[in-house]
C-alpha positions as CSV (number, residue, x, y, z in Angstrom):
1,X,53.3,1.3,-5.9
2,X,56.8,-0.5,-5.9
3,X,57.9,0.9,-9.0
4,X,56.5,4.5,-8.0
5,X,58.5,4.4,-4.9
6,X,61.7,3.0,-6.2
7,X,60.9,5.8,-9.3
8,X,61.2,8.2,-6.5
9,X,64.5,6.9,-4.7
10,X,66.3,6.5,-8.1
11,X,65.1,10.1,-8.9
12,X,66.8,11.7,-5.8
13,X,70.2,9.1,-6.9
14,X,70.7,9.8,-10.5
15,X,71.9,13.3,-11.4
16,X,70.5,13.2,-15.2
17,X,66.6,12.7,-13.5
18,X,66.8,16.3,-12.3
19,X,64.3,18.7,-13.8
20,X,62.7,15.9,-15.2
21,X,58.8,14.1,-15.1
22,X,58.4,11.0,-15.9
23,X,55.3,8.7,-16.8
24,X,55.4,5.6,-14.9
25,X,53.2,3.4,-16.1
26,X,52.6,0.5,-18.8
27,X,52.6,1.7,-22.4
28,X,49.4,-0.8,-22.7
29,X,45.9,0.2,-22.6
30,X,43.4,-1.3,-20.3
31,X,39.4,-0.9,-20.1
32,X,38.2,-0.7,-16.6
33,X,36.0,-4.1,-17.0
34,X,39.4,-5.9,-17.8
35,X,40.9,-4.4,-14.7
36,X,37.6,-6.1,-12.7
37,X,37.8,-9.3,-14.3
38,X,41.5,-9.4,-13.6
39,X,41.0,-8.3,-10.1
40,X,38.3,-11.0,-9.4
41,X,40.0,-13.7,-10.6
42,X,42.9,-13.0,-9.0
43,X,41.1,-12.5,-5.1
44,X,39.4,-16.0,-6.0
45,X,42.4,-17.3,-6.9
46,X,44.2,-16.4,-3.5
47,X,41.3,-17.5,-1.3
48,X,39.0,-14.0,-0.9
49,X,35.4,-14.2,-1.8
50,X,34.8,-10.9,-3.1
51,X,32.1,-10.0,-6.0
52,X,33.6,-7.3,-8.2
53,X,30.8,-5.6,-10.7
54,X,31.9,-6.7,-14.1
55,X,28.8,-6.1,-16.0
56,X,29.3,-4.1,-19.5
57,X,26.5,-2.2,-20.5
58,X,25.6,-1.2,-24.3
59,X,26.5,2.4,-25.0
60,X,23.2,3.6,-25.7
61,X,21.8,2.1,-22.6
62,X,24.0,4.5,-20.4
63,X,23.1,7.2,-22.0
64,X,19.9,6.6,-21.8
65,X,20.0,5.8,-18.6
66,X,22.2,8.8,-17.4
67,X,18.7,11.0,-18.2
68,X,17.5,9.7,-14.8
69,X,20.6,8.5,-12.8
70,X,23.4,11.1,-11.7
71,X,25.4,8.1,-11.3
72,X,25.7,7.2,-14.6
73,X,26.0,10.8,-15.9
74,X,28.9,11.0,-13.7
75,X,30.6,8.3,-15.7
76,X,28.9,8.9,-19.1
77,X,32.7,10.4,-19.8
78,X,34.4,7.0,-20.2
79,X,32.4,5.9,-22.5
80,X,34.1,7.9,-25.3
81,X,37.1,7.8,-23.9
82,X,39.8,7.3,-26.2
83,X,42.2,4.4,-26.0
84,X,45.4,6.0,-24.2
85,X,48.9,5.0,-25.1
86,X,51.9,6.0,-23.1
87,X,55.7,6.4,-23.8
88,X,57.5,5.5,-20.5
89,X,60.9,5.7,-22.5
90,X,62.5,8.1,-20.4
91,X,61.8,6.2,-17.4
92,X,63.3,3.5,-18.8
93,X,66.1,4.9,-19.9
94,X,67.0,7.3,-17.4
95,X,65.5,5.5,-13.9
96,X,66.0,1.9,-15.4
97,X,62.3,1.2,-14.3
98,X,61.3,-2.2,-16.1
99,X,58.0,-2.7,-15.4
100,X,58.4,-6.4,-15.1
101,X,55.6,-6.9,-12.9
102,X,52.3,-8.1,-14.8
103,X,48.9,-6.3,-13.9
104,X,47.4,-9.2,-12.0
105,X,49.7,-8.9,-9.6
106,X,49.6,-5.7,-8.9
107,X,45.8,-5.2,-8.8
108,X,46.1,-8.2,-6.0
109,X,49.0,-6.3,-4.0
110,X,46.8,-3.1,-4.0
111,X,43.8,-5.0,-3.3
112,X,45.2,-7.2,-0.2
113,X,46.5,-3.7,1.0
114,X,43.1,-2.1,1.0
115,X,41.5,-5.4,2.8
C-alpha cells in the first residue's frame, strides 16, 4: 500500500504523469498457495499464532468437487488461470517507483493492519 500511496502523490506532482495509467505491481507472478505460505511464515516469525490454509488440491479433485460444492465452483476459474506477467516500466520511469519491498514484508504489513 505504501507504493500505491507514493504513486498517487507522485502522479499529482509530476507533470508528465498526467493522463497516463500505471500498473502498480511487481512483474513476478505468485500463486495463491505461495502467498498463503509466505504469510503464514511471516506471521509465525513475528509472534502471531494464526493457521492459514495452504493445502493444494489436485485439479481433478477441485473440478469433481465443484459439481457438488458451490464454493469450489466459485474458484474453479483459478485452476486454469494463466500465469500473468505485468510490465511496470512506465511507473518505474515516470513515477520513479522502485518496488524494492519484498513480498513477505508487504503481506505481513497488510495482515497486521487487519489484525
